C-alpha positions in Angstrom: 102.4 185.5 23.9 103.9 182.6 21.9 105.1 179.4 23.6 108.7 180.3 22.9 108.4 183.8 24.3 106.8 182.3 27.4 109.7 179.8 27.8 112.2 182.7 27.5 110.3 184.9 30.0 110.2 182.1 32.6 113.9 181.5 32.0 113.2 177.9 31.0 115.5 178.4 28.0 118.2 181.0 27.0 118.4 182.9 23.8 121.4 180.9 22.8 119.5 177.6 23.3 116.7 179.0 21.2 119.0 179.8 18.3 120.6 176.3 18.6 117.2 174.7 18.5 116.2 176.8 15.5 119.3 175.7 13.6 118.8 172.0 14.5 115.0 172.0 13.9 113.9 169.2 11.5 111.3 169.7 8.8 107.7 169.8 10.2 109.1 169.7 13.7 107.6 172.2 16.2 110.0 174.5 18.0 109.2 173.1 21.4 109.8 169.5 20.2 113.2 170.6 18.9 114.0 172.1 22.4 113.0 168.8 24.1 115.0 166.7 21.7 118.1 168.8 22.5 117.5 168.4 26.2 116.9 172.1 26.9 113.4 171.6 28.4 111.2 168.7 29.3 108.0 167.8 27.6 106.1 168.6 30.8 107.5 172.2 30.6 105.7 173.0 27.4 102.6 170.9 28.2 102.0 173.1 31.3 102.3 176.2 29.1 99.8 174.7 26.6 97.5 174.1 29.6 97.6 177.7 30.6 97.2 179.1 27.1 94.6 176.7 25.8 92.8 175.9 29.1 93.3 172.2 28.7 94.3 170.3 31.8 97.5 168.2 32.1 96.9 164.8 33.7 99.0 161.9 35.0 97.8 158.8 33.2 99.2 156.5 35.9 96.5 157.9 38.2 93.6 157.4 35.7 91.7 154.2 35.3 91.6 153.6 31.5 88.3 152.2 30.2 89.4 149.1 28.2 86.0 148.9 26.4 86.3 152.5 25.2 89.9 151.9 24.1 88.8 148.8 22.2 86.3 150.9 20.3 89.0 153.3 19.0 90.7 152.2 15.7 94.2 151.0 16.7 95.7 152.5 13.6 94.4 156.0 14.7 95.7 155.5 18.2 99.2 154.4 17.0 99.4 157.0 14.2 98.1 160.1 16.0 99.0 159.1 19.6 95.5 159.9 20.9 94.0 157.7 23.6 90.3 157.6 24.7 90.6 157.2 28.5 87.0 157.5 29.9 83.5 158.7 29.3 81.8 161.4 31.4 78.2 162.4 30.8 78.4 161.2 27.2 81.7 163.1 26.6 84.8 161.0 25.8 88.0 162.3 27.3 91.0 161.8 25.0 94.6 162.1 26.1 97.2 163.6 23.7 100.5 165.4 23.7 99.6 167.5 20.6 96.4 169.6 21.1 96.7 171.0 17.6 95.9 167.6 15.9 92.3 168.6 15.1 91.9 166.2 12.2 92.6 163.3 14.6 90.0 164.6 17.1 87.4 165.0 14.3 88.0 161.5 13.0 87.7 160.1 16.5 84.5 162.1 17.1 83.0 160.7 13.9 84.0 157.1 14.4 83.0 156.9 18.1 79.8 159.0 17.8 80.4 161.2 20.8 81.7 164.6 21.8 85.5 164.7 22.4 87.2 166.6 25.3 91.0 166.7 25.1 93.4 166.4 28.1 97.2 166.6 27.9 99.7 163.9 28.9 103.4 163.2 28.1 104.4 161.1 25.2 106.1 158.7 27.6 102.8 158.1 29.5 100.9 157.7 26.2 103.5 155.2 25.0 103.1 153.2 28.2 99.4 153.0 27.8 99.6 151.9 24.2 102.2 149.2 25.0 100.1 148.1 28.0 96.9 147.6 25.9 98.3 146.9 22.4 101.6 145.2 23.3 105.3 146.0 22.5 105.7 146.7 18.8 102.0 146.9 18.2 102.2 149.8 15.7 105.0 148.0 13.8 103.1 144.7 13.7 100.0 146.4 12.4 102.0 148.1 9.7 103.6 144.7 8.8 100.2 143.1 8.5 99.1 145.9 6.1 102.2 145.7 3.9 102.0 143.0 1.3 105.8 143.1 0.6 106.5 141.7 4.1 106.1 137.9 4.0 106.5 135.3 6.7 109.5 133.1 6.3 108.2 129.5 6.1 110.0 126.4 7.2 110.5 125.4 3.5 113.9 125.4 1.9 114.8 128.8 0.6 117.8 130.6 -0.8 119.8 132.5 1.9 119.5 135.7 -0.1 115.7 135.6 0.1 115.8 134.9 3.8 118.2 137.8 4.4 116.1 140.2 2.3 112.9 139.3 4.2 114.6 139.6 7.6 116.1 143.0 6.7 112.7 144.6 5.9 112.5 147.9 7.7 109.4 146.9 9.7 111.1 143.7 10.9 114.2 145.6 11.9 112.1 148.1 13.8 110.1 145.4 15.6 113.3 143.7 16.9 114.7 147.0 17.9 111.5 147.8 19.9 111.6 144.4 21.7 115.3 145.0 22.7 114.8 148.7 23.7 111.7 147.9 25.8 113.8 145.2 27.7 116.6 147.8 28.3 114.1 150.3 29.6 112.6 147.7 32.0 116.1 146.9 33.3 115.8 143.3 32.0 118.8 140.9 32.0 117.4 138.5 29.5 114.9 138.5 26.6 113.1 135.1 26.0 111.3 134.7 22.6 109.3 131.5 22.9 107.1 130.1 20.0 104.1 127.9 20.7 101.6 126.4 18.3 99.3 129.4 18.2 101.2 132.0 20.2 104.5 133.8 20.5 105.5 134.7 24.0 108.1 137.4 24.8 109.3 137.4 28.4 111.8 139.7 30.1 113.8 138.5 33.2 113.7 141.5 35.5 115.5 141.3 38.9 115.9 137.5 38.4 112.1 136.8 37.8 110.5 136.3 34.4 107.7 138.6 33.3 105.5 138.0 30.3 105.3 141.2 28.3 102.2 142.2 26.3 102.5 141.8 22.6 99.9 141.8 19.7 98.6 138.3 19.0 99.4 138.8 15.3 103.1 138.8 16.1 103.1 135.0 15.8 102.9 135.4 12.0 106.3 137.1 12.1 108.2 134.8 14.4 110.4 133.4 11.6 111.3 136.8 10.4 112.2 138.0 13.9 114.4 135.0 14.5 116.2 135.5 11.2 116.8 139.2 11.9 118.4 138.2 15.3 120.5 135.6 13.6 121.7 138.1 11.0 122.7 140.5 13.8 124.5 137.7 15.6 126.4 136.4 12.5 124.6 133.0 12.7 123.5 130.8 9.8 119.9 131.8 9.2 119.2 128.7 7.0 120.1 126.3 9.8 117.0 125.4 11.7 117.9 122.0 13.1 120.8 122.7 15.4 121.3 125.1 18.4 123.4 128.2 17.6 125.2 130.7 19.8 126.4 134.2 18.9 126.1 137.8 19.8 126.2 141.5 18.7 126.7 144.9 20.2 124.3 147.8 20.3 124.3 151.4 21.5 121.2 152.4 23.4 120.5 155.3 25.9 124.2 156.4 25.4 125.5 153.1 26.6 127.4 150.3 24.9 125.6 147.0 25.4 126.6 143.5 24.4 123.9 141.0 23.5 124.7 137.3 23.9 122.3 135.2 21.8 121.3 131.5 22.0 118.9 129.9 19.5 117.5 126.4 19.9 115.1 124.5 17.6 111.8 123.6 19.2 108.7 121.9 17.9 107.2 125.2 16.7 110.3 127.0 15.5 113.4 128.7 16.9 113.4 129.8 20.5 115.7 132.7 21.3 117.2 133.9 24.5 119.2 137.2 24.4 121.4 138.1 27.5 121.8 141.8 27.9 125.3 142.6 29.1 125.5 146.3 30.2 129.2 147.2 30.9 128.2 150.1 33.2 126.1 147.8 35.4 129.1 145.6 36.3 131.7 148.3 37.1 130.7 148.3 40.7 132.5 148.7 44.0 132.4 145.8 46.5 130.4 147.9 49.0 127.6 148.4 46.5 126.9 144.7 46.1 125.5 144.1 49.5 128.7 143.3 51.3 128.8 145.0 54.7 130.9 145.1 57.9 132.8 141.8 58.5 132.2 140.1 55.1 133.3 143.3 53.3 136.4 143.7 55.5 137.2 140.0 55.0 137.0 140.1 51.2 139.1 143.3 51.1 141.7 141.5 53.2 141.7 138.4 50.9 142.0 140.4 47.6 144.9 142.4 49.0 147.0 139.3 49.6 150.0 138.6 47.3 149.0 134.9 46.6 146.3 132.3 47.3 143.0 131.3 45.8 139.8 133.2 46.6 136.6 131.2 45.6 133.2 132.6 44.9 130.4 130.0 45.0 126.7 129.9 44.2 124.3 128.6 41.5 124.0 130.1 38.0 122.7 133.6 38.1 123.8 134.4 41.6 126.1 137.3 40.7 129.4 135.5 41.0 130.9 137.1 37.9 129.8 140.6 39.1 131.5 140.1 42.4 134.7 138.9 40.8 134.7 141.9 38.4 134.1 144.2 41.4 137.1 142.7 43.1 139.3 143.1 40.1 138.0 146.7 39.7 139.1 147.3 43.3 142.7 146.1 43.0 143.5 146.9 39.3 146.3 149.5 38.9 149.3 150.2 36.7 151.5 148.3 39.1 150.0 144.9 38.7 149.2 142.7 35.7 145.8 141.0 35.7 144.9 138.2 33.3 141.5 136.5 33.0 140.4 133.3 31.2 136.6 133.1 30.8 133.7 131.3 29.1 132.6 133.7 27.7 134.1 137.1 28.3 130.9 138.9 29.5 132.4 142.4 30.1 135.6 144.0 28.9 137.5 145.8 31.6 140.2 148.5 30.8 143.7 147.6 32.0 143.0 143.8 32.2 144.0 141.2 29.6 141.0 138.9 29.0 141.0 135.6 27.1 137.9 133.6 26.0 138.3 129.8 26.0 137.8 127.9 22.7 137.6 124.2 23.4 137.2 123.3 19.7 140.8 124.5 19.1 142.2 123.2 22.4 142.1 126.5 24.4 140.6 125.4 27.7 140.7 126.8 31.2 143.6 124.6 32.0 145.7 125.3 28.8 145.0 129.0 29.1 146.1 129.0 32.7 149.4 127.2 31.8 150.1 129.9 29.2 149.3 132.6 31.7 152.0 131.5 34.0 154.6 132.4 31.3 153.0 135.8 30.9 154.2 137.2 34.2 150.8 137.9 35.8 150.2 139.1 39.4 146.5 138.3 39.5 144.6 135.6 37.6 140.9 135.1 37.2 139.7 131.7 36.1 136.0 131.8 35.1 135.2 128.5 36.6 136.9 125.4 38.1 135.1 122.6 36.3 137.6 119.7 36.5 140.6 118.3 38.2 143.1 119.6 35.6 141.9 123.2 35.9 141.8 122.9 39.7 145.4 121.6 39.9 146.8 124.3 37.6 145.0 127.1 39.5 146.3 125.7 42.8 149.8 125.5 41.5 149.5 129.1 40.3 148.5 130.2 43.8 151.3 128.2 45.4 153.9 129.8 43.1 153.1 133.4 44.2 149.9 134.4 42.2 146.6 135.7 43.5 143.9 133.6 41.9 140.1 134.2 41.7 137.7 131.6 40.5 134.1 130.3 40.9 132.6 126.9 41.9 129.0 125.7 41.7 128.3 124.9 45.3 125.4 125.8 47.6 127.4 127.2 50.5 130.9 128.2 51.5 131.9 125.1 53.5 131.3 122.6 50.7 133.7 124.4 48.3 136.7 122.7 49.8 135.1 119.3 49.9 134.1 119.8 46.2 137.7 120.3 45.3 138.6 117.1 47.3 135.8 115.2 45.4 137.4 116.3 42.1 140.6 114.6 43.2 142.8 117.4 44.4 145.1 116.4 47.2 144.0 117.7 50.6 147.3 119.3 51.4 147.1 121.3 48.2 143.6 122.6 49.0 144.5 123.6 52.5 147.7 125.3 51.4 146.2 127.3 48.5 142.6 128.3 49.4 142.5 131.4 51.6 138.8 132.2 51.6 135.4 131.2 50.1 132.5 133.6 49.5 129.1 132.1 48.9 126.3 134.3 47.7 122.8 134.6 46.4 120.9 137.6 44.8 117.7 138.9 46.4 115.4 141.6 45.2 115.5 145.0 46.8 112.3 146.6 48.1 111.1 149.3 45.7 111.8 152.7 47.4 108.8 154.3 45.7 106.2 152.1 47.4 108.1 150.8 50.5 105.8 150.5 53.5 106.0 149.2 57.1 103.9 146.3 58.4 103.8 144.0 61.5 104.1 140.3 60.4 101.7 137.8 61.8 103.2 135.0 63.9 102.8 132.4 61.1 104.4 134.7 58.4 108.0 134.0 59.5 109.9 130.7 59.5 110.7 129.5 63.0 114.5 130.1 62.6 114.0 133.8 61.9 113.6 135.3 65.3 111.9 138.7 65.6 111.2 140.9 68.6 107.6 141.3 69.7 105.9 144.0 67.7 108.9 144.4 65.4 108.0 146.1 62.2 109.3 144.9 58.8 109.1 146.4 55.3 107.6 145.4 52.0 106.7 147.0 48.7 103.0 147.8 48.0 103.6 147.8 44.2 103.7 150.8 41.9 104.4 151.7 38.3 108.1 152.0 38.8 108.4 148.4 39.9 105.7 147.0 37.6 103.6 146.4 40.7 106.0 143.8 42.0 107.1 145.7 45.1 110.8 145.2 44.2 113.2 147.2 42.2 116.9 146.1 41.7 118.9 143.4 43.4 121.8 143.0 45.8 123.7 140.1 47.4 123.5 138.2 50.6 126.7 136.4 51.6 128.6 134.1 53.8 132.4 134.4 54.0 134.6 131.5 55.2 138.1 132.6 56.1 140.4 129.6 56.1 142.5 129.6 59.3 145.1 127.1 60.6 142.5 124.9 62.3 140.4 124.7 59.1 143.5 123.9 57.1 144.2 121.0 59.5 140.6 119.8 59.2 140.8 119.9 55.4 144.0 117.8 55.4 142.3 115.3 57.6 139.3 115.2 55.2 136.8 116.4 57.8 133.2 116.6 56.4 131.5 119.9 55.4 129.2 119.5 58.5 132.3 119.4 60.8 133.8 122.4 59.1 130.6 124.4 59.5 130.3 123.5 63.1 133.8 124.8 63.8 133.2 128.0 61.7 129.9 128.8 63.5 131.7 128.5 66.8 134.1 131.1 65.5 131.9 134.1 64.4 130.9 132.6 61.0 127.7 134.1 59.7 125.4 132.0 57.6 123.9 133.4 54.4 120.4 133.2 55.8 121.4 135.2 58.9 123.0 137.8 56.7 119.7 138.0 54.7 117.7 138.3 57.9 119.8 141.2 59.1 119.1 142.9 55.7 115.3 142.2 56.2 115.5 144.0 59.6 117.2 147.0 58.0 114.3 147.2 55.5 116.4 146.3 52.4 114.5 143.2 51.3 111.6 140.9 52.4 111.3 137.7 54.3 109.8 136.1 51.2 113.1 136.8 49.3 115.3 135.2 52.0 113.1 132.1 52.2 113.1 131.9 48.4 116.9 131.7 48.1 118.2 130.1 51.3 117.4 127.0 53.4 116.9 126.5 57.1 120.0 125.1 58.9 118.2 123.8 62.0 121.4 122.3 63.6 123.5 125.4 63.0 120.9 127.7 64.6 120.4 125.5 67.6 116.8 124.5 66.8 
């Protein structure tokens, strides 16, 4: 029975799907590969049929310990070209993983070069790619091809015509290498790509769940650093001949059926241009407030604040703490055809349907303050100001709130109670702050325990800070580490929060310029929950770990009565 007949008999595919796959089949493409490409079956489906018909086992490479010495003996060109991986040696026989058991020429070549008998096993192309990237680095096949192709030259630091630079950066192999770096980052859920040149090395690091991870790349990639940077500059509409000044730009790509914006920053370093690419996935930001980590009282409080007709709602925290995502989730919650929402941002990170968004351009006089003034003549109901950085912006935002507009904005403060004192320090009059600000949400991002390797444990007495009180014998959770989380024990992030609702007593204290400590003492006596306490509650629920809470929050000994 042929493979296609077996798929039909087991109702893995229909006759109509088979005809569609035949029509869409590419030259030299096997029928089962066409069915996989169209999404009618998975690769595992036909590998299991191969296993039955050819008596070749299917294995999971994540459960096999690869022999690095054996892999080093195999010619890398053969591994990349034919997708065959020697994995271990048993009784003088080398087991080789492949997803194409009919590639007999590759097995013969490997047998001759390694001087041993070959026994084939089956594995998916995804697992084979993972092993190749793990041992040869991201883009290893492309770099090897570039080394072997004389027409690809490294762009030196000497003066050159722009046309020559563009031609070299547009070589197909350079284009493919940059694409592989970006796609690997997207597959790993990275938020940023760091390309960092050193004297004898080129590091590529991905920021995943807020932490940088160095990715494996071939050592020869250093030779192509200038070509990589030039390719990124071309994509970002930057001047590729300018190597002395920092440059900022961006471009859009479509990957995995998603539209993704890339924000690019290039700076000159001692060993060439260093690049950081921020990955802005629109789908990842269109969240509801209750998916961010807001629960119970903070969630009810923020929903109350954003439903008010006027006032300022501030979100505070350091760079990278998720303030923009929270504000967009708030806008996403209240947007409708009945209200007009305007935003002024630096830059506009995500484009939201039904919302008018403006990016500031200081070099032509379009600042947060000037944009806000124009907004007030544009009949808005809700205004988002990307950040309150100075007195002028603060005063215009407060005037907007006092004239019947709901205003959202951010401040860089460490906690909720210092937000009002920061505005006073900028020079805003106390009566204006007390009248306009209705609530302050402070937040941090913590990593979520990976659901695939989550386990219980009983912490030792010295494992917890003294302010985090636990019950005797209480079990907590952590991630043991697995392939899905890159052995970190974490996968994804969510927020921990503290919400300060401004009541009449706090307004009076702000007018009298009371200190942040006094404001916090009053708030704690009236059901205010500190961010660290919110984090500890989420540790007890098994959502994150003690280490994450300790990493992003500080002990408030006085507030906790220590």
